[in-house]
C-alpha positions in Angstrom: 0.0 0.0 0.0 2.7 2.5 0.9 4.5 1.7 -2.4 1.4 2.9 -4.3 1.3 6.1 -2.2 5.0 6.7 -2.9 4.3 6.3 -6.6 1.3 8.6 -6.4 3.3 11.2 -4.6 6.1 11.0 -7.1 3.6 11.3 -9.9 2.1 14.4 -8.4 5.6 15.9 -8.0 6.4 15.1 -11.6 3.1 16.6 -12.8 3.7 19.7 -10.8 7.2 20.1 -12.3 5.9 19.5 -15.8 3.1 22.1 -15.2 5.7 24.6 -13.9 8.1 24.0 -16.8 5.7 23.8 -19.8 3.0 26.4 -19.4 2.1 26.6 -23.1 1.1 22.9 -23.5 -2.4 22.3 -24.9 -3.0 19.6 -22.2 -2.0 22.0 -19.4 -4.3 24.8 -20.8 -7.2 22.3 -21.0 -6.5 21.2 -17.5 -6.6 24.8 -16.3 -9.9 25.4 -18.0 -11.5 22.4 -16.4 -10.6 23.5 -12.8 -13.0 26.0 -11.3 -11.6 29.3 -10.2 -10.8 29.5 -6.5 -10.0 32.7 -4.6 -7.5 30.8 -2.4 -5.5 29.2 -5.2 -4.6 31.2 -8.3 -3.5 29.6 -11.5 0.1 30.6 -11.0 0.2 28.8 -7.6 -1.3 25.6 -8.8 2.0 23.9 -9.9 3.6 24.8 -6.6 0.6 23.4 -4.7 0.7 20.1 -6.6 4.5 19.8 -6.0 4.0 20.4 -2.3 1.1 17.9 -1.9 3.0 15.3 -3.9 6.1 15.8 -1.9 4.2 15.5 1.4 2.5 12.3 0.3 5.7 10.7 -0.9 7.7 11.6 2.2 5.0 10.5 4.7 4.5 7.2 2.8 8.2 6.6 2.8 8.4 7.3 6.5 5.5 4.9 7.1 7.3 2.2 5.1 10.5 2.7 7.1 8.5 2.5 10.4 6.9 -0.8 9.2 10.3 -2.2 8.2 12.0 -1.4 11.5 8.8 -2.3 13.4 9.0 0.9 15.4 5.8 1.8 17.1 6.9 5.3 17.9 7.9 5.9 14.3 4.6 4.6 13.0 2.6 6.7 15.5 4.4 9.8 14.3 3.4 9.0 10.7 
């Protein structure tokens, strides 16, 4: 299960980096049109938010995997 979460987090980080690097892609422009406007999150901040969420998911799932491997109750409770 944690391996899937790590892959999901890494995918989100990759998607965010791609969105940040290639702003003129037709797929990216279509994705932006499908997302409703939000006063909290502007279009320019969307790639940074996707990278941040993906990084958090990947790191937390990695820490959970390490806690399970070392069978550390304290480490698992932290995650």
